[in-house]
N, C-alpha and C positions, 0 to 999 in steps of 0.2 A: 210413381208418378210427381212427387214431389221431390224429389232426390236427382229424376229425370233432368228437371226442372232447371232442380241448383246449377248441375254439369253446363245444362245451356248455356245458364245466363253467363258463370265462370270462364265459359270458355268460348263465350261468343263472335270477340275477336277472332280469333284462330281457325272458328270457323264459317267465318266473312273471307278473311285471304285464300283456307282451301279452299271456297266457292269458285272465289275469282282463277287461281291457277289453275281449277277443272274447266273452268267456265272459258275462258277467255281463250289458250289456245285452239277450242273447238269452231270458236266465233271468227279465227281466220286462216279457213282453211289449213291451207299447205301451204302457207308465211312462214319459210325459214328463216327467215330476222327475227320474228316474233317467238317461235319457238328457239332460237338459238339465244334469244335476251333471257328469258326463263328459265331455260337449263343453265346460265350464267348466275343468275341469280340464286336461284336454288340450291349450285354447289358454295357458292359463297358464303349462303346462308349456313348452311351443311357446316361447314369447314366452322363456320364464328361462332356458329353453337357449340361444338366443341374446344376454342377455345378458352369460350364462357366459362367451361367448366372449370377448368384450371386458375383459370384469371378476375374472373367474374363471380365465379363463387369461394371458392379457394385463396382469392386474394394473391395470387404469384404471378403475374406478372414474363407473358415468353415473348421473345421476339423473335423465337428462329418456331415456329409449323410447321414452315413453308418445310421442316426436315421428314416430318412425315406425309404431309402429304405429295413431296417429293418419291417417297419410299415407295409408297400407293403406286404412282402413276407410275415409276419403274416398274414394279414386279407383277404389274397385269403389262403391260410393254414388250420385257422381254421372256414372258413364260408363253405368250400371244405368238410373238413370231420367231424367237428362239425353239420351244415343241410344243406348239401347237395347242395348247393350255387353255380353257376358258376363262372369260374373266369371272368368272362368279366366284372359280378356284383361283384366279391370280389375287381377286378385290380378299379373298379369306387367307393369302395366304401374303400379301401384306397386309395386311391385318394384324397376322400374327408377328412379323417381322419390327414391325414399327412400335408393340406392344415388349418386345423385349428389347429392342432400343430403348424406350420410355425409360424401363425397368431400369436397365442395365447402367442406363447415364441419372439417370432421374435423381434417384436412391440418394447418389453421394453428392449433385448438384446444389439439392433444396438443406446442405448445411451451409448453402447459399444465402444471404438475405437480398430483399429490394431492389439495387438496380445492378447489383453483382449477379446475383442472378437469374436476370433476362438478356445483359451482357454476352453472359456462359452460354445459354439456348442459342442467341446471335449465333455466336461458335459454332455452335455443333453446328445447326445447317450451314455457315459459309466453311469449314472442312470436309463437307460431306459437298458441296454445290464445284471445291476444288477436285475433290475426289472424279466423280462422275463428269468433269469435262477432260477428264485424262485417259478413261476406264475406257482402251477401245473394247473391252466385252458391250459396252453398255451404249458404244459407241462415240465414247469420248465426245468432240464440240459438236458432231457432226449430230448426234444426237438419237432418236430411233424413229424411225415413220414405222406408219404402224401401219402393214398387212395382214389385214383378219381374211384368214380363210374358214367363214364359218361354216359347219355343216348345220344347224340347229341354227334360225337367230335369235329363237327365244332366248338360250344357252349362252350365246356371245352376246348379248345384247349391242346386236349391231346396229350399228345405224342406217340406217338406209337415207343416203344422202336428196332424195328427193320426193321424204316424207321424215320424219324425227317425230312425229307425234307419240311411238309407242315410247324411246326412249326417253323423253319430256315425260311421260307418266309414268314409267319406271325409276327417274330420281327424284320425281314429287312425292312416290311410296312411301321413296327410301330417306326423303327428308322427315317427312312426317312423322316417320318410325321413330326417327332422331329424336326430333322434335318429343313426341310419347317421355320419349326416355329419358330425357335431360327437365320436363317439367315436374318426372315420377320423380327423378333422384333430389327435385329443387324441394316438395313437398318431404323426403323420407329424414329420417334419423340422420342417412351420411348428409343431406343438403345439412341439415343443421349445424353439424358436426364441419363442416368442410364455411358453414359463417360465419360458425365460433373462432373458427382458427384469421378467417379473414380478418374480425372484427378485433382477434390477439391471441395470440400465442401461449404466452402469460396464463389466461386465464380460461382458455382451452386446457391444457396441460392441468389447470387447478382441478376439474372437472371430472378427470379419468381419461382422454382425447391426445393418443398420440398423434402429434400433428404432422409431424413425417408420412409414418405411412400411411393416411388421409388424405394427402397430400400426393402422394404418390398413388393412389388408387386412382385421383384426378386426372391425373396426370397421364396415366395407362387408357381408362376412357377418351379422355382428349386427343392421346393417337390416334385409339383406333378411327374413334370418326373423320380423324384429316386427310388418315391413311383410305378412307372409304369413297375420299371427298376425290382425291387425288385418281382414284382409280375408275370412276368416273369422268375425269377432268381427258385423262385421255384415250379411253373412246371417244367422248363429244370430240374435241381435236385431233385427232387420230398423230400424235406427231407427242415428242416430246424430251426435252432436253433439261441440260445443270443449272436451265434457267430457273423452273420449278425448283430450286432451294433456293432462289434470292431473299435480298431483305425484300424487296420489290412485292415477293407475291405476297412475302410474314407481314407485311404491314396493312393488305389489304385487308388478310385475316382481323386486324388488332384497328385497322378501322371499321368494316361495315356493322361491328359490337360495338365499338363507343361510338360510335352512329345513332344510331338506335338504340343500343341502350345496356351499357355493361351491367350485370348480376339481373338482368330481366331474361327470357326464355323466348321473349318475342321480339329482344334486340337486334340477334341478328340475322331475319328475315326480314325487318323494318332499313335495318340500316343500308342493311346488300340491295333492296329496291332504288332508296335515293341515290345509293353512289352506282351504280349500274345507270340509273336515269340521269346526272351528273354527268359523268363519262360520257356518256351516249350527248348529250349538249355538248358537252365542249368538243367532242369531235366532228360533228355535225358545222361547228361554229367555227373552230379554229384550222379542220385542215389537219395536214405534218404534220403542224408544230404541237399538235394538243400529247400526242406522248410526253412532249417536256414541260411541258406546261398546266399537262393535268396534277403532277405528281405535287409541284409545287401548291398547288388550290387544294388537294385536299391535307398533303403538311400543315397548311396554312391551318384551314377548318378543322382538323385536330384538335392542332392546339385551343383552336377559341371555344370549341365545344369539353375538351378536358377543362377549361378555367372558367368557361361564363353555367357552362351548365350538363357537366360530372355525369349526372346518367341521362343523354342523351334525349332521343324524342320522344321514347318512352316516362322517360323523368318527367317532360313537362307534360305529357299523357296523364300520370297518376298528380301531377298538382294540379289540374286541372279540374280531375275526379275527387280528390280532396276536399277542393275549395270547391264546388259544385255540391258536394256530402255536407261542411261542416254548416256551408249557410241554412241547408237544410232542415240541419238540427237545430240551427240555429234558430229557424221561422217557427219547427216544432215546438221547441221548450220556450218561444217566445206566446205561438198562438198559444198554451197549456198552460201559460202565467195569465197569458188578459181574463180566458176562462173560468180560472179560478176565482180570480177579479170580481168577476163579474155574478159567480158565485156566492163568493162572501157577502156581497155588497144586495142580491137578493134575498142573503136570510134575516140579514141586519134588517 
């Protein structure tokens, strides 16, 4: 009973968020706009969790995560359209391709450090964007319009345009599983190794950790998660082109994680909610001009967060919690001291 109570206490924030994501879609009926917003938030947060593994935990900044997101999206689209293969299988194939790509490329790239590695990951995504924009097999510049012909809607994860609720809950389940995985990794021995590498390569090596190997493990898991997000995105959007490999897309994953709190498993979901709320507000206020201005505003916001609050919204939350805890401890110590003084005075 005590153990269950402690688990609930440690994860109360996650449980509250989960309850909101379960209940809100039911209360709005078949309101497609609300369902769309929640699906977008969950997909961005999902890929943000993947990016957080390599950058927030292992300390290796990547600006090219759109590469794995795009691979996941294109794999589902191509296999579904050309070979009538269900998205579940398409997503698994996409994960496999992304993992192989992550291993082959990053095992070499991890020899680079700091901003050199970040630029190299950006170059990989740009190479893929250029390749897919001219490759006629995948639609070249026209992209691929998804024309699924599902025989079994559950297997196909098909989206009914009149009711997107089933797809929303499938996306939610996958996000929850990924969140639990990342939470478990954070508390595991591997999570400890990643954080040691993030703080100092030299110190990590001195205690027997191989930084290159463990960073590759982080990138493989990160790529797999990003690929799942891409597979869901293409089914939801029903269209994919080479834009999914662009820097704009990569920076969304960076922004939601940094804004929410890098190195914190809650960061991507909090950041994704804030990002989409701000994006929606700007589109409503600015109309057609928002597509350019919002990027400028988000860029400024990213700089401000990095400079003034590197730990994001969750960093502010942690500071408040720590201050309250310290104030409570100080009050308890003061009370204990007063009690001891009164007792000694009474004895005298």
